[in-house]
C-alpha positions in Angstrom: 0.0 0.0 -0.1 1.1 3.6 -0.8 1.5 5.7 2.2 4.1 8.0 0.9 2.9 11.8 0.3 3.8 13.6 -2.7 7.4 15.6 -2.9 7.1 19.4 -3.2 9.7 21.2 -5.1 9.8 25.0 -5.2 8.1 25.9 -1.9 10.0 28.9 -1.1 9.4 32.4 0.3 8.7 35.3 -2.1 9.6 39.2 -1.5 8.6 42.4 -3.4 8.9 46.0 -3.0 6.3 48.5 -3.5 6.9 52.2 -3.9 5.6 54.4 -0.9 2.1 54.8 -0.3 1.0 52.4 -3.3 -0.4 49.8 -1.1 0.1 46.8 -3.0 1.9 45.3 -5.8 1.6 42.5 -8.3 3.6 39.6 -7.2 4.6 36.4 -9.3 6.5 33.4 -8.5 7.6 29.9 -9.5 4.7 27.8 -8.5 5.4 24.7 -6.4 5.4 21.2 -8.2 4.9 17.8 -6.9 5.9 14.3 -7.7 5.0 11.0 -6.3 5.8 7.3 -6.6 2.6 6.6 -8.0 3.1 8.7 -10.8 0.0 10.5 -10.1 0.0 14.1 -8.8 -3.0 16.7 -8.4 -3.1 20.0 -7.2 -5.9 20.0 -5.0 -6.1 23.6 -3.6 -4.1 26.9 -3.7 -5.0 29.9 -1.7 -3.0 32.5 -4.2 -2.2 32.4 -7.5 1.1 34.2 -9.2 0.0 37.9 -10.5 -2.4 38.6 -8.0 -2.0 41.9 -6.0 -0.7 41.8 -2.6 -0.8 44.3 0.0 2.2 45.6 2.5 3.1 43.1 4.8 3.2 39.0 4.8 0.5 36.9 3.5 0.7 33.2 3.9 0.2 31.2 0.4 -0.7 27.6 0.7 -0.6 24.9 -1.8 -1.9 21.2 -1.2 -1.3 18.3 -3.3 -2.9 14.6 -3.4 -1.5 11.6 -5.2 -3.7 8.8 -6.6 -4.6 7.0 -3.4 -5.3 10.5 -1.5 -1.9 10.9 0.5 -1.6 14.9 0.9 1.6 17.2 1.0 1.1 20.9 1.8 3.6 23.8 0.9 3.0 26.9 3.1 5.3 30.0 2.0 5.1 33.5 2.9 4.8 36.5 0.4 6.5 39.5 2.1 5.6 42.7 0.8 7.7 45.9 2.0 7.1 49.6 1.1 9.9 51.7 0.2 12.8 51.8 -2.3 15.2 49.5 -1.1 18.7 48.6 -2.3 18.6 45.1 -3.6 21.7 44.3 -1.1 19.7 45.4 2.0 16.5 43.6 1.1 17.2 40.3 2.4 18.5 41.6 5.6 15.5 43.6 6.1 13.4 40.7 5.4 15.2 38.5 8.1 14.5 41.1 10.5 10.9 41.1 9.7 10.6 37.5 10.2 11.8 38.0 13.9 10.6 41.2 15.1 7.4 43.1 15.0 7.1 45.8 12.3 7.9 49.5 13.6 7.7 52.0 10.8 9.8 55.1 10.7 9.9 57.1 7.6 13.3 58.4 6.9 13.6 59.8 3.3 12.3 57.0 1.1 13.0 54.2 3.6 10.9 52.5 6.3 13.4 51.0 8.9 12.5 47.9 10.7 13.5 47.4 14.2 
């Protein structure tokens, strides 16, 4: 009997930056896929799709896959949208801070500072 759930690939957090006072941005990503030892995998559910608009903050996205006998595998990742004009070198550091702390916003020129 098959008791192994599908194996998911490309289940990664996604980040985007939106201009100040814009509120939301269209975000795209490579969708997660799954394989299974049975050879049959179906995408049973996804909460959001690439190309949709996301507001500033963190939004959890869920994909659920099933195989031919009903085994389930779930992928959950965050789409993080940050407001401001960040240099690409600093965005990853900012996201790491965002994940570990509350978001406090202080406007200083075109930047938001996370502390």
